[in-house]
N, C-alpha and C positions, 0 to 999 in steps of 0.2 A: 528496538532490537537490531536494526542495522547497523546503528552507530556503536553498538557493543559487539558488533563483528559475527552475529547469530546468522547473518545472511549477506550477500551483495545485493544492494537495491539498486534498480537500474531504471531510468526513465528518459524520456525526450523532451524536448523544447514543446513539440507537438502534444505531447500527453498533459504538459503543463497547461497549455494552451485550453485543451479540452477540460479539465477539471475546472479551472478557474473560470471560463465560460459557464459551466453548468452551474456552478455555485452562485455566480451572479445572477444567473438567470431565477433559481429557485430560492435565493436568501436574500431578502431586502436588507437584512441588517449587516451584510458584507460590503465593503468596498474594493475596488480593484487594487488600490494602494495595499490595503490590508493583505489581501491575497498575493501580491506580488512580493511583499516582506515575507510571507509564508514560504513562496517559491524560493527565494535567496537564501533563507534560513534551511530550508530542505537541502539545497545544492551545496551550501556550505557544510553542513552537518554529516552528508554522506560523502565519502572519498569515492572519487571516480563514477559518479552516479550517472551523468549524462552521457546517452548515447548519441553517436552521428555516424553518418556516413551507410546508414541503413536503407535509405529511401529506395535506391534501385531494386532492391529485394522485395519490395511490394508488389512490383508486376508479376502477375501470375499466381500469388496467392491466393487461396480460397476460402473463405470465411462468408458466414451468412450476411454479415454487413461489410461491404466492401470498404466503408469509410474506418473499418479497424485494421485492415491489413497492415497499417504501419505499425502497430504494436506488435503483430508478429513478426514484422520485418525486423524491427528493433531487438526482438527477443532471441531471433536467430542470427542476427550479426553479434550481439554480444555472449553468445552461446549460454543462455539461460536455460533451465531446465523447468521452470515454472513461470506462469504468467498468474499473478495474484489480480484478481478481478471480482467485482460484485456481478459483472455483466457475463455470465457462464454461459447463457443461451447465444451468444455471439462468439464464443470460444470454445465450440465443440470439442471433445476430448479426441473423436476419430480425426478432426482436422488437424490439432495440433502433433498428435502421436507421431504423424509422418516427419515430423521435425523433432522429435523426443524431447517435446514441452508438453508438461501438464496443464490444465486450467486448475485454479484453486480459488475459493471462496476465501476473502481474508480472514475470516472467523476459523475456518478450517485450518488455514496456515499457520495463524498464531496458535490454535489447540495442537496443531502438530508440534511445534517448536518447543511447546510446555513440554511437550512429551520427551522431547530430545534433550533438553537441558532447562529444567524447571527453575532452578537456582538464577541462572541467567537472565530468564525471561522476567523472573520476578524483579531482579535488579534493574531490568529496563524499564519495567512498569514503575517502578518507585522512582527512578530518573525522570520519566515522562512526568510523572503526577508533580513531582517537585519543581517542574519547570512552569507549573501552571499557577502564576504568581497573582493575576489580575482578573478575577478573584482567585484566592486559594481554593483548592478543592479537597474536601475530606476524600478517604479513601472511597466511601460509598457514594460520594457525588461522581466521583471519577468512574466508579464501576457503572454507575446508571447512565455515565456518557458514553460509555462502550457500547452499553445494551443499544441506546437511541442510535448509534452509529451502526448498527447491524452487527454487532460483535457478541452475542449472548453466551456462547459456548467460551469465549475468551473471559468476559466478565464471571462466568460460572467458577472457572479454574482460579482467577485471583480471587474471589470473594473469601476462598478458605484460607487467604493469607492476606487478608486486609489489614491486619496490625504491621505488617511488615512493607507493605507500599504505601 
């Protein structure tokens, strides 16, 4: 959806480091090389995605987990209005509101975008599924993968349009 211009995705090298470390810890089937390739493709696909120069903003930010302050600092620095995360408990709405930033679960974020521009989200899903070539995935396999990733609402919305994605 970011490559389709539906929103401006932003992240940092530190965020990349965290998701890569987490997946390597939890998934024996993945290698650092594969994940570094994914990182490079993400950075290449989404224009102006990397945030830098945010580090000094971390000092003084108040979050339940101090290790997450860098995420809020980067969001403040790039003037984001939403932090999209599965980890909502560590980004309480009342803490982010003072910075005019909203925490949002990825499933809610996608569902909200679906409500704004259904056709564009469908086209983005179709492009995403088409890029899955090794192995190719049917629409139903793609939708089940979204559900396994914690995106049941998104899968439910898209399921009604399986023939076009």
